[in-house]
N, C-alpha and C positions, 0 to 999 in steps of 0.2 A: 571630353574631360580626360584628365590624366589618370593613370592607374591609382587605385586606392590601396593604401597600406598604412597600418597604424603608426602614427607619429612621424611619417616621412613626408617631405614636400616633393611634388612632381609638377612638371610643366603642364599648364592648362591654357589652351587657346580657344576654348569655346566662348564665344562672345557673350551670350546671355549669362553664363556661369561666372565669368570674370566680372561682368557688370554687377551682378548680384553680390559677389564677395566684396568688391570694392565699395559698393554702396552700403552694405550692411556692416562690414568691419569699420569703415570710416565714417559712419553716420555720426554727425555732430562734430567731426574732426576734419575730414577732408571734404572740401566742397568743389574742388577744381574739375571733377568729372561727373558730378551728379546729373548734369543735363546732357551728357554725351549721347549721341545717336549710335546705333549699331555700326554704322559705317566708320565713325570715329574710333570705336572700340576695335573694329576689324583692322583698321590701319595701325593702331597702337600695337596690337598683338602680332601683327605681321612684320613689324619693324625688326630687322635682324640684330639690332643693337639692344633690344629689350627682351627680357625673359620674365614672364608672369608665372608665378608658382602658387599652387593651392596646397595647403597642408591638411592632412587627414589624421584622425585618431579613431581607432575602432571602426573604420570604414566611413566615418562621417567627416565632412569638411569642417575644419575648425578655424581656419585663417588663411592669410595670403601674404605675399610680398612680391615686389617687382624689383628687378635689377636692370639698370641702364648702364651700358658699357660706353666708355669714351676713352679710346686709346688703352692705356694700362690701368685706368681707373674704373671702378664700379661704384655706382650710387645705389644705395638701398632706398627704395621709395615704397610708399604704401604698405608698410610693415604693420601687421596687427592680427588680432584674434577676434572671432565673433564674440559678442557680449557674454554669452553663456559659458564661454571657455576662459574668460579672463580671471586672473587671480588663482589659477591652479598650477602654476609653474610651467605651463606650456610655452610661454614666451621665450624662455631660455632655449628650449629645443628648436623653436621656430627661428630664432636668431642664429643659432648654430648652423641650421640648414641653409640659411641665407648666406652666411659666411662661406660655407663649404661650396655652394654653387658659385659664389663670387670668385673664389680662388680657382675653381674649375674652369671658369670663363676666362682665366688669364689675368684676373685683377691683381695688380701689385699694390694698389691703394684702394681701400674700401672706405666709403664715407657715406654719411647721411646728413640731411639738413631737416631738422624738425621745427615747424612753426609753433607758435604759442598754442594753436588750436589742437595740437596732438594730445593723445591720451597721456595723462600725467605719469603713468607707469613706464612709458617707453624710454624716456631719457635716463632714469636710473638703471634700467636694464642694459642699455648700451654702455653706460659708464662701468657697470659691473664686469663687463668682459674686456675692457681695455680701451674703449673709445674715449677720447678727450674732447673737450670743447675746442672748436676750431681746429680739429685735427682729424686724422683717419687712422685706420688699423692696417698695418703692413705685415706681411709674413716674416 
C-alpha cells in the first residue's frame, strides 16, 4: 500500500487493496472488473502505462482513481469515493489530485468517458472544473 497522508493520493499497487477499492467505490456503477482474478489485477497494476492511486484522509482510505497514458493523452478511469465519504466535498480534492498526477505523467490532454452507470455526482464535478462534453482539459 502507498503512504498514508490526509487528503493526498498516492500510488498503490497492492492487488487485494486495489481490488477492494475498485469493487467498493464502483459497486453498482463499474462492473468491468468485478470478476477479475488476482492475476488480472497484477497485470493491470504492473502496466507501465497505468497508474492506480488510493486517496486517504485522516489515515483512512477514502477513494481511488486510475490513470491510463496513451502518448500525450491521459484518461482518468475508475474515479470515485467510498460511499461513506461521498457528499462531503472530497470529490473536488480527489479530482485535483488526479489532474496533478495526469500532468506530472506528461499529459497534454486529460479526458474521461463516463457511462450512464456512473455515480450521478461525477459528471457535474468534472464540468465544474472545466471538462466539457466530448472534450478534454489541456494545460
